[in-house]
C-alpha positions in Angstrom: -0.6 0.4 0.2 1.6 3.4 -0.6 -0.1 5.5 1.4 -2.7 5.0 5.0 -4.4 7.0 6.8 -5.9 6.1 10.2 -7.6 8.7 12.3 -8.9 7.5 16.0 -11.6 9.7 17.7 -13.4 9.9 21.5 -16.2 11.2 21.6 -16.0 14.8 21.9 -14.0 15.3 18.9 -15.0 17.7 16.0 -17.4 17.2 14.0 -15.9 17.6 10.6 -13.8 14.8 11.3 -16.0 12.0 12.5 -16.7 11.1 8.9 -13.9 10.3 6.0 -12.6 14.3 4.9 -12.7 14.3 1.6 -10.0 17.1 1.6 -7.2 14.0 2.7 -8.3 11.4 1.2 -7.3 13.7 -2.1 -3.5 13.8 -0.7 -3.2 9.8 -0.6 -3.4 10.0 -4.0 -1.0 10.7 -7.2 -0.6 10.7 -10.6 -0.7 7.0 -10.7 -2.9 6.1 -7.3 -6.2 6.3 -6.0 -7.4 5.7 -3.1 -8.6 2.0 -2.7 -10.2 1.7 0.9 -12.1 3.2 3.0 -13.5 2.0 5.9 -15.5 3.4 9.5 -14.7 2.2 12.6 -15.6 2.0 15.5 -13.9 4.7 16.7 -12.8 6.4 13.4 -11.6 5.6 10.2 -9.1 4.1 7.7 -8.3 5.3 4.1 -5.3 4.0 1.8 -4.5 4.2 -1.6 -2.1 2.1 -4.0 -2.9 -1.3 -2.3 -1.1 -4.3 -3.8 -3.4 -8.1 -3.9 -2.2 -9.1 -0.6 -2.4 -4.9 2.0 -6.3 -4.7 1.1 -7.7 -5.1 4.5 -10.8 -6.6 4.4 -14.4 -5.5 4.4 -16.2 -5.3 7.4 -14.3 -4.3 9.6 -12.1 -7.4 10.6 -8.2 -8.2 11.1 -5.5 -7.1 8.4 -1.9 -6.5 7.9 -0.6 -4.0 5.2 2.8 -3.3 3.8 3.8 0.3 3.4 7.0 -0.1 1.5 7.0 -2.3 -1.1 10.3 -3.9 0.5 9.9 -6.0 3.7 12.8 -8.4 4.2 15.8 -9.4 6.9 19.6 -9.6 5.9 19.1 -13.4 4.8 15.4 -13.6 3.7 12.0 -11.9 2.2 9.4 -11.4 4.7 6.0 -12.3 3.7 2.7 -10.0 4.9 0.7 -12.5 7.0 4.0 -12.6 9.3 4.3 -8.7 9.9 1.4 -8.9 12.6 3.0 -11.3 14.5 6.7 -9.7 14.5 4.9 -6.2 15.6 3.2 -8.3 18.7 7.3 -9.2 19.7 8.9 -6.1 19.2 12.7 -7.2 18.9 12.8 -8.6 15.7 11.5 -5.9 14.3 15.5 -4.5 14.2 15.7 -6.8 12.4 13.9 -5.2 9.1 15.8 -3.9 6.3 14.8 0.0 6.3 13.2 1.4 4.8 9.8 -0.6 6.1 6.7 0.4 7.8 3.4 -1.7 8.2 -0.2 -1.3 10.3 -2.1 -3.6 11.7 -5.0 -4.6 13.4 -5.2 -8.0 15.2 -9.0 -8.3 15.8 -11.9 -6.4 14.8 -12.7 -3.4 16.6 -8.8 -3.5 17.9 -6.2 -1.1 18.1 -4.7 0.3 14.9 -1.2 -0.1 15.2 1.8 1.2 12.7 5.5 0.5 12.9 8.4 2.1 11.2 11.6 0.9 10.6 14.8 1.3 13.0 16.3 4.4 11.4 12.9 5.8 10.5 13.3 6.0 6.7 10.3 5.0 5.4 8.8 8.9 6.7 5.4 8.4 8.5 3.8 10.8 10.8 1.2 11.9 13.2 -0.8 14.6 14.6 -3.5 15.3 17.5 -6.2 17.4 18.3 -8.7 17.1 21.2 -9.9 14.1 20.6 -8.4 13.2 18.3 -5.3 10.9 16.5 -4.4 10.0 13.5 -1.5 8.8 11.5 -0.3 8.5 8.2 2.6 8.4 5.6 0.9 11.8 4.6 1.9 14.5 6.6 -0.3 17.3 3.8 -3.9 14.2 4.6 -3.2 16.0 8.4 -2.2 18.7 7.9 -5.9 19.1 6.4 -7.3 17.3 9.4 -5.5 19.9 11.4 -7.2 23.0 9.4 -4.1 24.6 7.5 -1.2 26.8 7.6 2.3 26.6 8.0 5.0 26.1 10.9 7.8 28.7 11.4 10.3 26.5 13.0 10.1 24.0 9.3 9.7 26.5 7.4 12.6 28.6 8.8 14.8 25.1 8.8 13.8 24.6 5.4 14.5 27.5 4.1 18.0 27.5 5.9 19.1 23.8 5.4 16.4 22.6 2.7 15.0 19.5 4.6 14.1 19.4 7.8 15.9 18.4 11.5 14.2 16.2 14.4 10.6 15.4 14.3 9.0 18.9 12.3 7.3 19.8 9.3 6.8 22.6 7.8 2.2 22.0 9.2 1.5 22.9 12.2 1.4 20.0 14.6 1.9 17.8 11.6 5.3 15.7 13.5 7.5 12.8 11.6 7.8 9.4 14.0 11.1 8.9 14.9 13.1 6.0 14.4 11.8 2.9 15.5 9.1 3.4 16.8 5.3 1.6 17.2 2.4 4.1 17.2 -1.1 3.0 18.5 -4.2 4.5 18.2 -7.4 3.6 20.0 -10.4 6.2 21.6 -8.6 9.3 19.7 -5.5 8.6 22.1 -2.1 8.3 20.2 0.4 6.1 22.3 4.0 5.7 20.3 6.4 4.0 21.7 10.0 2.8 20.8 11.1 -0.8 20.1 14.9 -0.1 19.8 17.2 2.8 21.3 19.3 4.6 18.3 22.8 2.5 18.2 25.3 4.0 21.2 28.6 4.7 21.3 31.3 1.9 22.4 33.1 2.5 25.6 35.9 1.1 23.1 36.3 1.3 20.0 37.0 -2.1 17.9 39.9 -3.2 16.0 39.6 -1.5 12.5 40.6 -5.1 10.9 38.0 -6.5 13.2 35.2 -4.5 11.8 36.0 -4.7 8.2 35.5 -8.3 8.4 32.2 -8.6 9.7 30.7 -5.8 7.9 32.9 -7.9 4.8 30.2 -10.7 6.1 27.1 -9.2 6.3 27.1 -7.4 2.9 28.4 -11.2 1.1 25.5 -13.2 3.6 22.6 -10.2 2.4 23.9 -10.0 -1.2 24.1 -13.2 -1.6 21.3 -14.6 -0.5 19.5 -11.2 -1.9 20.8 -11.5 -6.1 20.2 -16.1 -5.8 16.8 -15.4 -5.0 16.2 -12.2 -7.2 18.7 -13.2 -10.6 16.3 -9.9 -12.4 17.6 -7.8 -9.6 19.6 -4.3 -11.3 22.6 -2.6 -8.7 22.7 1.0 -9.2 26.2 1.3 -10.2 28.4 4.9 -10.3 32.3 5.9 -10.0 31.8 6.5 -6.4 32.9 4.2 -3.3 29.3 2.2 -2.2 28.1 1.1 -5.2 31.5 -0.2 -6.0 30.9 -1.4 -2.3 28.2 -4.0 -3.3 29.6 -5.1 -6.4 32.6 -6.1 -4.6 30.6 -8.0 -2.0 28.9 -10.1 -4.9 31.2 -13.2 -6.1 32.4 -13.4 -9.3 29.8 -16.0 -10.2 26.7 -13.9 -9.8 28.0 -10.7 -11.4 28.3 -11.9 -14.4 24.7 -11.4 -16.5 24.0 -9.3 -13.6 22.4 -5.8 -15.2 23.8 -3.3 -13.9 22.2 1.2 -14.3 23.6 4.0 -14.1 21.9 7.7 -14.3 24.4 10.3 -15.8 25.4 12.3 -18.9 27.5 10.4 -21.9 31.2 12.7 -20.6 30.6 11.9 -16.2 32.9 9.4 -14.8 30.4 7.8 -13.2 29.1 6.7 -16.5 32.6 5.5 -18.2 33.4 3.8 -14.5 30.4 2.2 -14.8 30.5 0.8 -18.1 34.0 -0.3 -18.0 33.1 -2.5 -14.2 30.6 -4.0 -16.2 32.6 -5.0 -19.6 35.3 -6.4 -17.1 32.8 -9.1 -15.4 30.4 -9.5 -18.0 27.3 -7.3 -16.7 24.7 -6.2 -18.4 24.5 -2.5 -18.4 22.2 0.4 -19.3 22.6 3.9 -19.5 20.1 6.5 -19.0 21.2 9.6 -20.1 20.0 12.6 -18.9 21.7 14.9 -21.0 19.4 13.7 -24.2 16.8 13.2 -21.8 13.5 15.1 -23.6 13.0 18.0 -21.4 9.4 19.0 -20.7 7.4 22.0 -21.7 7.2 24.5 -19.1 3.6 23.6 -18.0 4.9 19.9 -18.1 7.9 20.7 -15.8 5.5 22.9 -13.5 2.7 20.4 -12.9 5.9 17.6 -12.7 7.9 19.3 -10.0 4.2 19.8 -8.0 4.1 16.1 -8.6 7.5 15.4 -7.0 6.6 17.9 -3.8 3.8 16.1 -3.1 5.4 13.1 -3.3 8.2 14.3 -0.9 5.4 16.0 1.5 6.5 19.3 0.4 10.2 17.8 2.8 12.7 18.6 0.5 13.8 19.7 -2.7 11.0 18.9 -5.7 13.7 20.1 -8.0 16.3 16.5 -6.8 13.0 14.5 -7.6 11.6 15.6 -10.5 14.4 14.7 -13.3 14.3 11.7 -11.5 11.2 11.0 -11.6 10.9 12.2 -15.7 14.2 9.3 -15.6 12.3 6.5 -13.9 9.2 7.2 -16.3 11.3 5.6 -18.5 13.0 2.3 -16.2 11.9 -0.7 -15.2 10.9 -0.3 -11.4 11.4 -4.2 -9.5 14.1 -5.4 -7.7 16.9 -2.7 -7.5 20.4 -2.8 -5.4 21.5 0.7 -4.4 24.2 1.9 -2.3 23.6 4.6 0.4 24.6 4.7 3.8 28.8 5.0 3.1 29.0 8.8 4.9 28.7 7.1 7.9 31.6 5.4 7.0 33.6 8.0 5.9 33.0 11.1 8.4 30.7 13.2 6.3 31.2 16.0 8.1 35.1 15.5 8.8 36.5 18.2 5.9 37.8 20.9 8.4 36.9 19.2 12.1 38.8 19.2 14.9 40.0 16.1 15.5 40.0 16.1 19.6 36.8 18.7 20.0 34.3 18.1 22.4 31.0 19.1 21.3 29.9 23.0 21.7 27.0 25.7 21.0 30.3 27.5 18.5 31.7 24.0 16.3 27.4 23.7 15.5 27.4 27.1 14.6 30.2 26.6 12.7 29.2 23.6 11.2 26.0 24.7 10.3 26.7 27.7 8.2 29.8 25.9 6.6 28.0 22.9 6.0 24.7 22.8 6.8 23.0 26.5 5.7 25.8 26.6 2.3 23.9 23.5 -0.3 20.2 24.3 -0.2 19.7 27.3 1.5 17.2 30.2 -0.2 18.4 33.1 -1.9 17.8 35.4 1.9 16.8 38.4 -0.5 13.6 36.6 -1.2 12.5 36.3 2.5 11.1 39.0 5.1 14.3 40.0 6.8 12.6 39.5 10.3 11.5 36.1 9.1 14.8 34.9 8.7 16.3 36.2 11.8 14.3 34.4 13.8 14.8 30.8 11.5 18.6 31.3 11.6 18.2 32.1 15.5 15.9 29.2 15.7 17.5 26.9 13.3 20.9 27.2 15.1 19.4 26.4 18.5 17.5 23.1 17.6 20.4 22.0 15.9 22.6 22.2 19.4 20.3 20.2 20.4 20.3 18.0 18.4 24.5 17.3 18.7 25.3 15.2 20.8 27.7 15.6 23.7 31.3 14.5 24.1 33.3 13.3 20.7 32.6 16.3 18.3 33.1 13.9 15.1 31.3 11.2 16.8 29.1 13.4 17.3 28.4 14.4 13.4 28.1 11.0 12.3 24.9 10.5 14.8 24.0 13.6 13.0 23.6 12.3 9.6 22.5 9.4 10.5 19.9 10.5 12.8 18.7 14.0 10.9 20.1 14.0 7.3 19.9 10.1 6.4 16.6 9.7 8.9 14.9 13.2 7.2 16.0 13.5 4.4 17.7 10.5 2.7 14.6 9.5 3.6 12.4 11.3 2.3 13.3 11.4 -1.3 13.8 6.9 -0.1 10.2 6.6 0.7 9.5 7.7 -2.8 12.0 4.6 -4.0 10.2 2.4 -1.8 6.3 2.7 -2.3 7.3 2.1 -6.4 10.4 -0.8 -6.2 12.2 -3.1 -4.2 14.2 -0.7 -2.9 17.1 -2.1 -1.0 20.4 -0.8 0.7 22.5 -3.4 2.2 24.3 -1.2 4.3 21.5 0.1 6.2 21.7 -3.9 8.1 21.3 -2.5 11.6 24.4 -4.0 12.8 26.3 -2.5 9.5 25.7 1.2 11.1 26.6 -0.4 14.4 30.0 -1.3 12.9 30.6 1.9 11.1 29.3 4.3 13.6 31.5 2.4 16.6 34.9 2.5 14.7 37.2 5.0 15.7 36.6 8.5 13.8 40.7 8.5 13.2 40.4 5.1 11.1 37.2 6.7 9.6 38.8 9.5 7.9 40.1 10.0 4.8 37.9 6.7 3.4 40.7 4.2 5.4 37.4 2.4 5.9 36.0 1.9 3.2 39.7 1.4 1.7 39.9 -1.5 4.1 36.6 -2.6 3.1 36.7 -3.4 -0.7 40.2 -4.4 -0.4 38.8 -7.7 2.0 35.5 -7.9 -0.7 38.2 -7.8 -3.5 41.4 -6.3 -4.3 41.2 -6.2 -7.3 37.9 -3.5 -7.2 39.3 -1.8 -5.0 42.6 -1.2 -7.3 40.7 0.7 -9.7 40.5 4.4 -9.6 37.5 6.0 -8.1 35.7 9.3 -9.9 37.4 11.6 -7.7 40.8 9.5 -9.0 41.0 8.0 -5.5 42.3 4.2 -5.4 40.4 2.7 -2.3 43.1 0.4 -2.3 45.8 3.3 -1.2 42.9 5.0 0.8 42.6 2.1 3.0 46.5 1.3 3.8 47.1 4.8 5.3 49.9 5.6 3.3 51.6 9.1 3.0 50.8 8.3 -0.5 47.4 8.2 0.1 47.2 10.8 2.6 49.1 13.5 0.0 46.0 11.8 -2.7 43.1 12.6 -0.2 44.0 16.0 1.4 44.6 16.9 -2.5 41.0 15.8 -2.4 39.6 17.7 0.4 41.4 20.9 -0.1 39.8 21.3 -3.4 36.9 20.5 -1.8 37.2 23.4 0.6 38.6 26.3 -2.1 35.4 25.2 -4.0 33.1 26.2 -0.5 35.0 29.1 0.4 34.2 30.6 -3.9 30.6 29.2 -2.8 30.7 30.8 0.2 31.9 34.2 -1.1 29.8 34.1 -4.2 26.6 32.7 -1.9 26.2 29.9 -4.2 23.9 27.0 -3.9 24.6 23.1 -5.1 21.5 21.9 -6.9 20.9 18.8 -7.4 21.5 17.0 -11.0 18.8 18.5 -13.6 17.5 20.6 -11.4 19.3 23.8 -12.8 17.3 23.2 -16.2 13.8 22.2 -14.4 14.2 25.4 -12.2 14.5 27.6 -15.3 11.5 25.8 -17.4 9.0 26.6 -14.3 10.1 29.8 -14.0 9.6 30.4 -17.9 6.0 29.2 -17.2 5.4 31.6 -13.8 6.2 34.1 -15.8 3.4 33.6 -18.9 0.8 32.2 -16.1 1.3 34.2 -12.9 -1.9 32.9 -11.7 0.0 29.1 -11.7 1.8 30.5 -8.7 -0.5 33.2 -7.5 -0.9 31.3 -3.8 2.9 32.6 -3.1 1.7 35.7 -2.3 -0.7 34.6 0.6 2.9 33.2 2.3 3.9 35.5 4.6 7.9 34.9 4.6 8.1 35.9 1.7 8.6 39.3 0.2 6.1 40.5 -2.1 8.5 43.0 -3.7 10.8 40.5 -4.4 8.0 38.2 -6.3 7.2 41.0 -8.3 11.0 41.3 -9.5 11.1 37.6 -10.2 7.8 37.0 -11.8 8.4 40.1 -14.6 12.1 38.9 -15.4 13.6 41.6 -13.6 15.6 39.6 -11.7 16.4 35.1 -11.4 15.9 32.9 -8.7 18.9 30.0 -8.3 17.1 26.5 -8.2 17.1 25.7 -4.4 15.4 28.6 -4.6 12.5 27.7 -7.2 12.5 24.3 -4.9 11.6 26.2 -1.9 8.8 28.4 -3.8 7.9 24.8 -5.0 7.2 23.0 -2.0 5.2 26.2 -0.5 3.4 26.5 -3.6 2.3 22.4 -2.6 1.7 22.9 0.9 -0.6 25.4 0.0 -2.7 23.4 -1.9 -4.1 21.8 1.9 -4.8 25.2 2.9 -7.0 25.7 -0.3 -8.4 22.2 -0.2 
């Protein structure tokens, strides 16, 4: 089931909520999904959209179990829908299920409905409570319709600065994301949430690097051998980077031959060139979707597809990052897909430029925020009311300071990446994939992540951990340069040559980052700049299509006038924010 909404009511709940609310139901559907289940219950109502045959609740209000993600599996086996009810009741084994995962379950007629998410909170779920009413849904917009609309100032401010959400916030007042490893129970207008697992704990002592590498390699080999053995038609999404190369290295040579690989990119990109070479070397069938040859839609089509992307993301991340991918995926088979994501936790995503032995402090959090978090996807400051912008910076910095754990600073950045950026940014995008295809990432195995976090930061810096992991998995693949020019085998040895190479690459990144800050530049995702230009062309030709922006109090009307009148342009990150505002405003219009 792609979309789900459960509403539980107490006797004192608002009358308008006592029957299925058409405005909320509308937000469960999309261009290729319809609401196919609506049921009134003893204490409220349930609705679902995009159900598969085994996920349709029976008529008459009986027991049911529905998957809210296509793939449900452990490291070694797939889990049938019929077994999920027992897993939810036992709780302890839920930690073994690979993110993204979610399910809803009612054990008997009239019993409370239980909704559970994965241990990382990667599959996005949302909650809302009001007087005498509680609800959980896959759609933040559906819950906002129940709540009565509007925008959350803190959520809007964080998204304007970072481009995605932190903590449990959304852009809608009162609507919150369910935390990782949460089981939510709805009954008689009340919502009860409990965690079935704590976040991975910091070790008292870091494990030996080689011991950690050996166990991580065994996890990946066992997972992928089992998965590809059961699904030889699976596609490996292969790039020139580290993570997907590691997934390839974990497969034995006999399982590589004939495997289909997929690369999205331009004809001259390093991703395409390296993936093609690796595919030829190991007898794999390489499919390239050329983004530079993709037919771009007309401006009005681009506007509609961008809105569809914003709705799919529940207005929580950049629709201009997703829209070109949705266009590309419309031409690709949506079956079983192996994807690499999570290696950032194993290589210290935020380590560059950070002190090696510092402890967490408000000063370090603010420095990281201004240097990294507030730079890539921030909205152009001139688009926002100055007072709103100042308040957003203050409140977002205050919240960020709360989210970085005390103690070792580098470990705190790893934990922030996993529990916030991975949970609320990658998870929002990953949820879109998880309901459309079997989105499988072996690096989300809980024990794999625990080991990646536990390794000493000094052993993760400069990709030493990942370089050593790839070398253990396959020495031949470890000798092939990555898209950065760095050689994994050299990274894993911590040799003088390897350190000099990584310092050179890091220095280039620092120079680019300094230039980005000096020019207030942004880093839009692949295809986002072209898409933004098309959307803006449509707005200028049809100003009524974006008239709703004038009702958003955070935006400056004179800046909007200049944008639509052609006196100035807007970068892709700013246009993405405006598209999200339009999609979020549809809830108010409904």
